[in-house]
C-alpha atoms as one frame of an Amber mdcrd trajectory, in Angstrom:
protein
  96.519 -59.484 -15.441  96.499 -59.656 -11.704  94.332 -61.073  -9.284  93.725
 -57.418  -8.150  90.265 -57.054  -9.322  89.137 -60.512  -8.033  90.629 -58.859
  -4.546  88.699 -55.946  -5.077  85.281 -57.616  -5.649  86.052 -59.922  -2.801
  86.730 -57.220  -0.360  83.370 -55.454  -1.737  81.431 -58.439  -1.019  82.756
 -58.955   2.336  81.018 -55.969   3.673  82.531 -53.942   6.579  83.901 -55.159
  10.318  81.654 -53.962  12.896  82.062 -54.774  16.696  79.387 -57.214  17.986
  76.725 -56.010  20.257  77.218 -58.012  23.747  75.567 -57.273  26.822  77.545
 -55.586  29.566  79.416 -57.574  31.905  77.683 -58.300  35.087  80.411 -56.317
  36.966  80.386 -53.441  34.788  78.324 -50.314  36.259  75.622 -48.257  34.308
  77.331 -45.751  32.214  80.473 -47.472  32.094  82.044 -49.047  28.935  84.699
 -51.475  28.267  86.851 -52.458  25.425  85.862 -55.293  23.570  87.860 -57.933
  23.489  90.277 -58.205  20.147  88.885 -61.481  18.558  85.058 -59.801  19.058
  86.400 -56.958  17.032  87.308 -58.981  14.055  83.935 -60.344  13.397  82.673
 -59.221   9.878  78.776 -58.260   9.405  77.983 -58.295   5.909  76.308 -54.933
   6.325  76.959 -53.725   2.941  75.413 -56.722   1.072  72.170 -56.037   0.440
  69.464 -58.888   1.333  69.226 -60.415  -2.513  73.175 -61.391  -2.521  72.910
 -64.960  -3.043  71.695 -64.682  -6.785  74.101 -61.496  -7.261  77.238 -63.585
  -6.025  76.070 -66.146  -8.756  75.782 -63.854 -11.372  78.924 -62.172 -10.086
  80.983 -65.438  -9.883  79.996 -66.446 -13.216  80.957 -63.050 -14.844  84.428
 -62.901 -12.927  84.787 -66.892 -14.166  83.945 -65.570 -17.736  86.756 -62.729
 -17.729  89.188 -65.115 -16.395  88.414 -67.337 -19.112  88.190 -64.651 -22.051
  91.473 -62.747 -21.179  93.332 -66.046 -21.920  91.442 -66.748 -25.518  93.387
 -66.327 -28.568  92.807 -63.599 -30.884  90.094 -65.579 -33.286  88.514 -67.327
 -30.543  87.950 -63.855 -28.810  86.863 -62.295 -31.777  84.061 -65.416 -32.077
  83.331 -64.937 -28.429  82.990 -61.187 -28.791  80.147 -61.808 -31.610  78.437
 -64.479 -29.509  78.015 -61.761 -26.658  77.244 -58.906 -28.650  74.623 -61.331
 -30.255  72.887 -62.334 -26.590  72.932 -58.776 -25.402  71.044 -57.571 -28.652
  68.828 -60.545 -28.138  67.919 -60.520 -24.391  69.252 -56.776 -23.077  69.634
 -58.205 -19.596  71.770 -56.997 -17.284  73.813 -59.883 -16.984  74.539 -59.805
 -20.924  75.207 -56.234 -20.849  77.797 -56.576 -17.935  79.363 -59.763 -20.030
  79.792 -58.169 -23.109  81.282 -55.079 -21.791  83.540 -57.227 -19.480  84.709
 -58.970 -22.780  85.456 -55.468 -24.653  87.325 -54.656 -21.509  89.896 -57.125
 -21.697  93.279 -55.328 -22.764  95.637 -56.119 -25.347  92.930 -58.007 -27.634
  91.660 -57.645 -30.936  88.013 -56.745 -29.323  89.463 -54.183 -26.603  87.188
 -51.019 -26.682  87.046 -49.315 -23.580  85.023 -46.655 -24.866  82.196 -48.954
 -25.797  82.579 -51.247 -22.542  82.391 -47.727 -20.645  79.218 -46.768 -22.767
  77.619 -50.650 -22.061  78.471 -50.220 -18.057  76.739 -46.870 -17.777  73.287
 -47.998 -17.005  74.309 -50.707 -14.301  76.570 -48.101 -12.863  73.988 -45.353
 -12.559  71.424 -48.261 -11.232  72.279 -48.913  -7.456  69.407 -51.504  -7.500
  70.722 -53.499 -10.241  71.901 -56.845  -8.777  75.159 -56.132 -11.000  75.657
 -52.425  -9.701  78.775 -52.789  -7.746  80.641 -55.272 -10.275  79.754 -52.871
 -13.131  81.193 -49.878 -11.087  84.307 -51.625 -10.140  84.841 -52.707 -14.019
  84.160 -49.173 -15.130  86.400 -47.286 -12.231  89.192 -49.743 -13.659  88.573
 -49.288 -17.240  88.705 -45.701 -16.636  91.905 -45.892 -14.282  93.907 -48.096
 -17.230  92.962 -45.596 -19.775  94.078 -42.604 -17.488  97.398 -44.538 -16.858
  97.943 -45.422 -20.665  96.970 -41.557 -21.142  99.976 -40.435 -18.980 102.315
 -43.147 -20.174 101.794 -41.669 -23.977 102.535 -38.278 -22.473 105.918 -39.488
 -21.011 106.639 -41.562 -23.954 106.112 -37.830 -26.180 108.392 -36.218 -23.363
 111.113 -38.707 -23.200 111.321 -38.422 -27.290 111.109 -34.542 -27.285 113.936
 -34.652 -24.381 115.991 -37.139 -26.557 115.769 -34.899 -29.647 116.823 -32.125
 -27.667 119.913 -34.031 -26.489 120.830 -35.451 -29.659 120.893 -31.666 -30.965
 122.770 -30.773 -28.183 125.592 -33.596 -28.449 125.564 -32.688 -32.161 126.265
 -29.029 -31.573 128.951 -29.680 -28.943 130.637 -32.034 -31.519 130.567 -29.032
 -34.332 132.093 -26.689 -31.440 134.846 -29.035 -30.732 135.711 -29.502 -34.776
 135.612 -25.594 -34.777 138.227 -25.144 -32.137 140.560 -27.829 -33.190 143.354
 -26.347 -35.435 143.376 -27.440 -39.193 146.283 -30.326 -39.867 149.248 -28.605
 -41.238 149.524 -28.747 -44.980 152.012 -30.846 -46.563 154.393 -28.961 -49.021
């Protein structure tokens, strides 16, 4: 898996770029506007990140580290980790344990992968913009849905390729039989 989800989370948490408010220069007349210098435009204001971001960053960082660790686990260990995450979620019903279990279930190509269950677990967090993990849940859910869409498209393409291969094989067989019919039979020996 690439670092793409981590980059998306970092961009989400970074906020948006806004020019700083500065006082007009002394030489400017009322009503005149002057362009901001390029270095002033590059300042980042975290206007998207809510005021309770420090706790959110800790939880998001912990969950991202957990996901990175989980995707490297061998089959037996990830199965034990899945049991542990499920038990923790069933015991606490916290948003953190819900997201943790969902992220574990969303790890592709593992024995515990269950995208449908992961999306089901993430749904309450996605629908609750007040949750500290809303943004991460939204990102993971979108990633899982997109991966499912791509896998479905890949399966459709594979079926199309198989169908086309069968048609090509049938045409080649027909061509061989036509070529064999057109050739004169070998002369008979007397």
